[in-house]
N, C-alpha and C positions, 0 to 999 in steps of 0.2 A: 486571461480568463481566470477568474477566481471562484473557487467552490468552497462551500461551508459544510463541515462535517461535525455532527454531534458526537463528541468523543465518548460519552458514557455507554454507547451502544456498540461496542466492538466485539461482543461475545458471539460464539457459535450459536446458531439457532435464533438469533435476533436480527430483525430487519431494520434498516434505517435509511432515510432519504438523505441524499447529498443535494444541496441547493446551490444555485448560482448566486452571485453577489446581489441580485435583485430579489432573492427569496423564492424564486421559482424552483420547483422540484425538477432535477435533471437526471439523476442516477439513483437507483435503488440498490443497496447492498443487501442481498438476501442470504442470510446465514442458514446453512442446512444442518439441523441438529441431529437428525437420525442417520448420520453417516459414521463410518469407522474412522475417517480422517477429517481433519478440519477442512471445511468446504464452504465457499462463498460463491455467489453469482453476482456480477455487476450487470444490472439491467437498465435500459433506458426508461423514460417515463411511461412508455406504452407497454412495458413488460417484456420486451425483447432482450434476450441475453446477449450482452456485448462481449463479456469474458467470463470464464470460469476460473476460480482460484481454489487450489487445494494443496494440502501438505503432501509432499512426496513420502510414500510409506517406508521404503527401504533405503534410506539415505544415511550415510555416516553422520552428516551434520543436518540439523533441521533445515529443510528446504521447502519452499513454496513454489508451485508451478502455476503459471498463468497460461490459459488456453483460449483460443478464439476459434469457434466453429469446430471444436473437437481436435484441433491441431495445436501442438505446443507453440507458444509465442515467446515465453521467457521463463527463466528460473531465478529465484531470489534466495540468497543465503548470506550468512555473515562472511565477510571477506577474510580469507585465510591470510595468515602472516601480516596482519595489520596490528599496529601498536594501539590503535583505537578500538575499543570494544563497540563503539557506536558507528561502525562502518560496515555497510552491506554492499554486495555486488549483485547486479542484475545482468544476466547473460541472455541476450535475445537469440533466437534460433539461427539468425544469420551471422552470429559470432560477435555482434556489437555488444560492448559492455557499458553499462551505466554504473556510476558510483553513487551511493547514498551515504551521507555522513552528517553528523551533528548529534544533537541530544534527542534521540528518538523518543524516549519516554516522556520528555518535556514537550514534545511536538514542536521542536525547533531544529529542522534539518533541511538539506537540499538534495535534489536529484540532479546529477551532472553527467554529461557526455563529453569526454575528451576535454575536460576543464571548463566547458560551457554549461551554465546553469539552465536546466530545462524546467524545473519547478522548485518553488520554495514552500515549505510546509511550516506554518507558524501560528501561534496563538496571539502574538504581539499586536496584530492589527484589529483584533476583535474584542468587543466588550461583553460578549455573551459567554457566560460560564460554560465550561465543559464543551467548548467548540474550538476547532482549529480550522485554519484556511489552507487550501491547496491552491497556490497561485501558479498557473501554468504560464511560464514566461515566453516561450517560443510559440509563435503563431502556428507553425507547421507541426507542432508536437501533438501526440495522440492523448487527449485528456483521459480517456477511459483506461489506457495503459498506465499512465502516471498515477491515477487514483488507485488502480489495482496494485501497483508497486507500493504505494503508501500504505494500503491495507495490509499487504504482506509484511512489510518491514515492521510496522507497529505490532502486528500479531506475533511475529517471531520474537521481538524484543519483550513483549508481555509474557510470552511463554518462558523465556529465559529468566525473567524476574521471578516468575512463579517457582522455578526450579533452583533459585538461589544463584543464578549466573548473571544477575542484572548488570546494568551499565556502571562504568567507573564513576 
């Protein structure tokens, strides 16, 4: 399953559609501007909220939280003790950990579980400017969760760049 994301619209308060490879609108990322913390909602095409994404307020390191139905689903943060600045860790509530690594700001990275690729995020396959693809590799993977992880990682990397802590 491949999804297309218009890159220029990742700001808080801005909404944008994520399309499938056929150009059909599948998910809406709804940025909530009037909130104290960075907040997004990922909705299906009928407007139902699939996941909520927000920045954790009182964390030592920038952390994004993904919730489903008001319950925490995952946290996303830069991996501690990594030699790569382009490495994030996603911790699911059941303790499962996903690794995200690659050139985040260039939109060339992967999401892995235990060494197995779950999703590839890339601009290489696309000819449309300011667009990147999220290719969900595993059939049994949760596309909404992987897109939410992608939104979080890019948002955290962009915040770091704004504060002079950008990628190597």
